[in-house]
C-alpha positions in Angstrom: -25.7 40.4 29.5 -22.1 39.7 28.8 -20.7 42.3 31.3 -23.5 43.5 33.8 -21.1 45.8 35.7 -19.5 47.4 32.6 -19.6 51.5 32.1 -22.4 52.1 29.6 -22.2 52.5 26.6 -19.7 49.6 26.0 -17.7 49.0 22.6 -17.8 45.9 20.8 -14.3 45.5 21.2 -14.5 45.6 24.8 -16.5 42.5 24.6 -14.4 40.4 22.3 -13.8 37.6 24.5 -17.5 37.2 25.5 -18.5 37.5 21.6 -15.8 34.9 20.8 -17.2 32.5 23.5 -20.6 33.1 21.8 -19.6 31.9 18.7 -18.8 35.1 16.8 -16.2 34.2 14.4 -14.9 37.7 13.7 -14.5 38.5 17.2 -12.6 35.2 17.7 -10.2 36.0 14.8 -9.7 39.7 16.3 -9.0 38.2 19.7 -6.5 35.9 18.3 -4.9 38.7 16.1 -4.8 41.3 18.7 -4.1 39.1 21.9 -2.7 35.3 21.2 -0.7 35.9 18.2 1.4 39.0 19.5 1.9 37.0 22.8 3.0 34.0 20.8 5.3 36.0 18.5 6.9 38.0 21.2 9.5 35.5 22.4 11.7 36.4 25.3 9.3 34.3 27.8 6.6 36.9 27.4 3.8 34.2 26.8 5.2 31.9 29.6 5.2 34.6 32.0 1.5 35.7 31.1 0.7 32.2 31.5 2.4 31.8 34.9 0.7 35.0 36.2 -2.7 33.6 35.2 -2.1 30.3 36.6 -1.0 32.0 40.0 -4.1 34.0 40.3 -2.0 37.2 39.8 0.6 36.6 42.2 3.9 37.8 40.7 6.4 36.4 43.3 4.7 33.0 42.9 4.7 33.4 39.1 8.4 34.3 39.3 9.3 31.2 41.4 7.3 28.8 39.0 9.3 29.9 35.9 12.9 30.5 37.7 12.9 34.3 37.2 13.3 37.4 39.5 9.9 39.2 40.1 11.2 42.3 38.5 11.5 40.2 35.1 8.0 39.1 35.4 6.9 42.7 35.7 9.0 43.9 32.8 7.5 40.9 30.8 4.2 41.9 31.7 4.7 45.5 30.7 5.9 44.3 27.4 2.7 41.9 27.0 0.6 45.1 27.6 2.3 47.1 25.1 1.9 44.2 22.5 -1.6 43.3 23.4 -3.4 46.7 25.0 -4.5 44.3 27.7 -3.1 44.0 31.3 -3.0 40.8 33.1 -2.9 42.7 36.2 -6.5 44.3 35.5 -9.4 41.8 36.2 -10.9 42.4 33.0 -7.6 42.1 31.0 -6.9 38.9 32.9 -10.5 37.4 31.7 -9.6 38.4 28.1 -6.2 37.0 28.1 -7.5 33.8 29.7 -10.0 33.4 26.9 -7.8 34.5 24.2 -5.1 32.1 25.0 -7.5 29.2 25.9 -9.3 29.8 22.3 -5.8 29.9 20.7 -5.0 26.5 22.4 -8.1 24.9 21.1 -7.5 26.2 17.7 -4.0 24.6 17.7 -5.4 21.3 18.2 -8.4 21.2 16.8 -9.8 18.4 14.6 -12.5 20.7 12.8 -10.2 23.4 11.3 
């Protein structure tokens, strides 16, 4: 059971992170195309901000301090990230999806097997 507390039924897209981790190549590609790639292409510190928020456990003020910007800048960039990906870092499920997408993208960038 990938998401035991999920509402039923659950679409396959809602389980992209779990499917990608389970080895589904289509889910991994979709997760990259829908989440990681738009963040990487966004510029303007969007990806850096998402990573900072994930690393701070969702603390926006600590994230702002870590990347030397105002907390409102963090909020703006997170809104932009959600617009680009359809995933919100402030939602626990969204945070999980972003963490998986970015971790897999990082692995893909340095993998010896591709």
